C-alpha positions in Angstrom: 4.5 18.5 2.2 6.9 20.5 -0.1 8.7 17.5 -0.8 5.3 15.5 -1.4 4.8 18.9 -4.1 8.0 18.2 -5.8 8.0 14.3 -6.1 4.3 14.7 -8.0 5.8 17.6 -10.4 9.3 15.5 -11.4 6.6 12.5 -11.4 4.6 13.9 -14.4 7.8 16.0 -15.5 9.4 12.5 -16.6 6.0 11.2 -18.5 5.7 14.6 -20.0 9.2 14.6 -21.6 8.4 11.1 -22.9 5.6 12.0 -24.2 6.4 14.8 -26.2 9.8 12.8 -28.0 7.5 9.9 -28.9 6.0 10.2 -32.3 2.6 12.0 -32.4 0.5 9.9 -34.7 0.2 6.6 -32.9 -0.7 3.5 -34.8 -3.2 1.1 -33.5 -0.8 -1.7 -33.1 1.3 0.8 -30.7 1.2 -1.6 -27.6 -1.0 -3.6 -29.3 -3.6 -0.7 -28.5 -3.7 -0.5 -24.7 -4.4 3.2 -23.6 -7.1 3.5 -26.3 -10.2 5.8 -25.5 -13.0 3.6 -24.1 -11.1 0.9 -22.5 -12.0 -0.4 -19.6 -8.7 -1.7 -17.9 -8.4 -4.7 -15.2 -5.5 -4.9 -12.7 -3.9 -7.2 -10.1 -1.3 -5.0 -8.7 1.3 -5.7 -6.7 1.2 -9.5 -7.3 4.7 -10.3 -6.9 6.6 -7.7 -4.7 10.0 -8.3 -5.9 12.1 -5.8 -3.7 9.9 -3.7 -0.6 11.8 -1.4 1.9 9.6 0.2 4.8 9.1 2.4 7.1 6.6 2.9 9.9 7.0 5.6 12.8 4.5 6.0 15.4 4.7 9.0 17.4 3.2 9.8 20.8 3.5 12.4 24.0 4.4 11.2 27.3 3.7 13.3 30.8 2.1 16.3 30.8 -1.3 17.2 31.2 -4.0 17.1 28.4 -1.0 16.0 25.8 0.5 19.5 26.7 4.1 19.9 28.3 4.9 16.4 27.9 7.7 14.9 26.0 7.6 13.6 22.4 8.5 10.1 21.4 8.8 8.8 17.9 9.7 5.0 17.2 10.4 3.4 13.9 10.3 0.2 12.5 11.9 -0.7 9.3 12.3 -3.9 6.9 13.6 -4.6 3.3 13.0 -8.3 2.0 13.0 -9.7 -1.4 11.0 -12.4 -2.8 9.5 -14.0 -5.7 6.9 -13.9 -5.0 5.6 -13.0 -1.7 7.4 -10.2 0.8 7.3 -9.2 4.0 8.9 -7.0 6.0 8.9 -9.0 9.9 8.7 -6.3 11.4 4.9 -4.9 10.8 2.7 -6.6 11.2 0.4 -5.5 8.3 1.6 -3.3 5.7 -0.9 -1.7 3.3 1.5 -1.1 0.9 2.7 -4.1 -0.4 -0.6 -6.2 -0.1 -1.6 -7.3 -3.7 -4.8 -5.4 -5.0 -7.5 -5.0 -7.4 -7.5 -2.1 -9.6 -10.1 -1.0 -12.8 -8.8 1.9 -15.0 -10.8 3.9 -17.6 -9.0 5.8 -20.8 -11.4 8.7 -21.0 -9.6 9.6 -24.1 -6.3 7.9 -25.9 -3.6 7.1 -23.6 -5.4 9.0 -20.3 -6.2 6.7 -18.0 -8.6 7.2 -14.7 -9.5 5.0 -12.2 -8.6 3.1 -8.7 -7.4 0.3 -7.0 -9.3 -1.5 -4.3 -7.5 -3.3 -1.0 -9.3 -5.6 1.3 -7.3 -8.5 3.4 -8.1 -10.7 6.1 -5.5 -11.9 8.9 -7.1 -14.8 10.9 -4.2 -14.9 13.4 -2.9 -17.7 15.6 -1.6 -19.1 18.7 1.2 -19.0 20.9 1.8 -20.9 23.9 4.9 -21.4 26.5 5.4 -23.6 28.8 7.9 -23.1 32.1 7.2 -26.2 33.9 3.7 -26.2 35.2 3.5 -22.3 34.2 1.6 -22.2 30.8 1.3 -19.0 29.1 -0.9 -18.3 25.7 -1.1 -15.5 23.7 -3.1 -14.8 20.4 -1.2 -13.8 17.0 -2.9 -10.5 15.7 -5.8 -10.4 13.4 -6.3 -8.3 11.4 -8.0 -6.5 9.0 -6.8 -4.3 5.8 -9.9 -1.7 3.7 -8.5 0.3 1.3 -8.5 2.7 -1.8 -6.9 5.2 -4.1 -8.1 6.6 -7.0 -5.7 7.4 -9.4 -5.1 8.8 -12.7 -2.7 7.7 -15.7 -0.7 8.0 -18.7 0.4 5.0 -21.1 2.5 5.9 -23.1 3.4 3.2 -26.3 6.9 2.7 -27.0 6.8 0.0 -29.7 4.2 -2.6 -30.9 4.4 -4.5 -27.5 5.6 -2.2 -25.2 4.6 0.9 -23.2 4.9 3.0 -19.9 2.2 4.1 -17.5 2.5 5.8 -15.0 -0.2 6.2 -12.8 -0.4 8.2 -9.3 -3.0 9.0 -6.6 -3.9 9.7 -3.3 -4.4 6.2 -1.0 -6.4 5.7 2.0 -6.0 2.4 4.2 -7.6 1.3 7.3 -6.6 -1.3 9.0 -7.6 -2.9 12.0 -5.6 -5.7 14.7 -6.6 -7.7 17.5 -4.8 -9.9 20.3 -5.4 -11.2 23.9 -2.2 -12.3 25.7 -3.6 -14.8 28.2 -1.3 -14.4 32.1 -0.6 -17.4 34.5 -3.1 -16.5 36.3 -6.1 -16.4 34.2 -5.7 -12.7 33.1 -6.9 -11.7 30.1 -5.4 -8.6 28.0 -7.5 -7.7 25.0 -5.5 -5.3 22.5 -7.1 -3.5 19.5 -5.1 -1.2 17.1 -7.0 1.1 14.8 -4.6 2.0 12.0 -6.0 5.2 9.6 -3.0 6.2 6.8 -3.3 8.5 4.1 -0.7 8.4 1.7 0.6 9.5 -1.9 0.6 6.8 -3.9 3.4 7.0 -7.0 3.3 4.0 -9.3 5.1 3.8 -12.7 5.1 0.7 -15.0 6.3 -0.3 -17.9 3.9 -2.8 -19.5 4.4 -5.8 -21.8 1.5 -6.4 -24.5 2.0 -9.5 -26.4 -1.1 -9.6 -27.3 -4.5 -7.5 -27.5 -6.1 -7.5 -24.4 -3.9 -8.9 -22.3 -0.9 -7.6 -20.3 2.1 -7.8 -17.7 3.5 -4.8 -15.8 7.0 -4.2 -13.6 8.2 -1.1 -12.2 9.3 0.8 -9.4 6.5 1.5 -6.8 6.8 4.4 -4.2 3.6 5.4 -1.0 4.8 8.9 0.7 2.6 9.2 3.9 0.8 12.2 4.2 -1.1 11.5 7.3 -2.0 9.2 9.6 -3.6 7.9 13.0 -2.9 5.1 15.8 -5.5 4.5 18.3 -4.6 1.8 20.8 -7.4 0.3 23.3 -6.2 -2.3 26.1 -8.8 -4.0 28.1 -8.1 -6.1 31.2 -10.5 -7.0 33.4 -13.0 -4.3 33.6 -10.2 -1.5 32.9 -10.4 0.0 29.3 -7.7 2.4 28.3 -7.5 4.1 24.9 -3.9 6.1 23.8 -3.9 7.5 20.4 -0.7 8.8 18.8 0.4 9.8 15.2 1.7 7.2 12.7 3.4 7.2 9.0 4.4 4.2 6.8 6.8 5.2 4.1 7.3 2.5 1.1 9.5 1.9 -2.0 9.7 -1.3 -3.8 10.0 -3.3 -7.2 6.6 -5.4 -8.0 5.0 -6.9 -11.3 0.8 -8.2 -12.1 -0.9 -8.6 -14.4 -3.7 -7.0 -16.4 -6.6 -7.0 -19.3 -8.5 -4.9 -21.1 -11.9 -4.5 -22.5 -13.7 -2.0 -25.7 -16.9 0.2 -24.3 
C-alpha cells in the first residue's frame, strides 16, 4: 500500500511540475482547444497495445483445516508481447488491462477532467479434439466474459498548438468469468468455471496529438497496480461439485495508443 501511495504521489507530482513550468495564460489554440471547460471527451483507449507485460499471481492455502495451519502456495504466470495492432500474453487467458475500451471524460474546469472507462468483452471459446487410435478426447477452450469500470481524474497540459500531455489516474474494477468443458474417453464431462474479481490502481499518462479541433490521437505508458482480487473456481463432474477460493492479483505495464474526440456542451 505504501508503494501504491508513493506511485500516485510521484504521478501527480510530475504533472504538477509540468503544469508549473507551462505558460500561465494558455491560448485557445494550444492543443487545438482540448481540455477547455465544458468539453465532453470520448476516447477509444488501448486500441493498439504496442508493448505489454503482465504478471498474474494466484495464492492458495493447501492442507490444514478451515484454511488454518496449511501451506501457502503462490503460482505466478507472466508474459510479454510486442505488436502493432493486437497484443496478448499467451499464458493469460483473459487480461482485463489489455482489452480496448470506451472512455468518457468531462472538463469540469479548464484542463481538469473527470470521467471513467468501460470494458465489455466476450470470448466465444472453441474446441480441441485429440484422437489416439480409437480413443477420442474433446475439450473446450474457455468461454469468457469481461465487465469492467474504471472512474478516473485527469489533467490536460497543452504542449504547443497541436500537442499536449494528459495524465489520468483512477481505480479499476474488473469482473471476469471463464467456463470450459472437458469430455473424457468414458464420456464423463467436467465443467470448470472461474469467477475472478480484480481491483487495481490504473495510471494512464498519455501524450496527445491534436491535428485539428475535436479530434486527437494519444499514445503513452499504462501501469495497472493490483490492490486486491479473488478467484473462485467451481468444478462439476457428474453430480459432484467442488468450489475453491483463492487470492488473485494481476500486474500490467505497457505502451498503447488510441483515438478520441470531443463535443462542446
